[in-house]
N, C-alpha and C positions, 0 to 999 in steps of 0.2 A: 626401141620404145623407151620413152622416158617415164619418170614416176607419175606424171600427171596423166598420161594415156593409160597406164596400168590402173590407176585409181578410177578413172572414168569407166574403163572396161569392167572392173570389179563391181562398181555400183550398178551398171547396167545389168550384169549377170545376176546380182543379188536381187534387184527389183523384178527381174523376169521370173526368178524362182518364187519370190513372194507372191507375185500376181498369179502364177501357175497354181500355187497352193490354195489361194483364195478362190480361184475359179473351180478347183476340184472340190473344195469343201462346199461351195455353193451348189454345185451340181449334185453332190451326194445328199444335200439337205432337201433339195427340191424334187428329186425324182421319186416316183412311187415306190413304196417299200415292197408291196406285194402286187404283182401285175394282175393275177387272177385269184379270185377267192376260191379256195378249195372247199369242196363240199364233202361231208362225211358220207361214207357208204351206208346204204340202207341195210338194216338188219331184217332179214325175211325169215318167216317161219316155214320150214319145210316139213312135210309129212312123209313118213317112211311107208312105202307100199310093201306090205307083208307078202303079197303074191310074188313080187319080183325077188324078194329075199328067199322065199321057198324054192322058186325056180332055180336060182343060183346055187342053192344048197344041194338040190337034186343033181345039178349038172356036175358038181365036183365030187 
């Protein structure tokens, strides 16, 4: 290979890398950041059944 062929090959590789970087940046900028919106869990009020607690206390 002479110097001209090496220069052309180097330029082609350099442009390919630059194009690849631009395509990757464009893809990252246009894709959705969050695919699904997460919902927070609901806080429920639970009542303690005293009969069950008494039954368990008697059992032990």
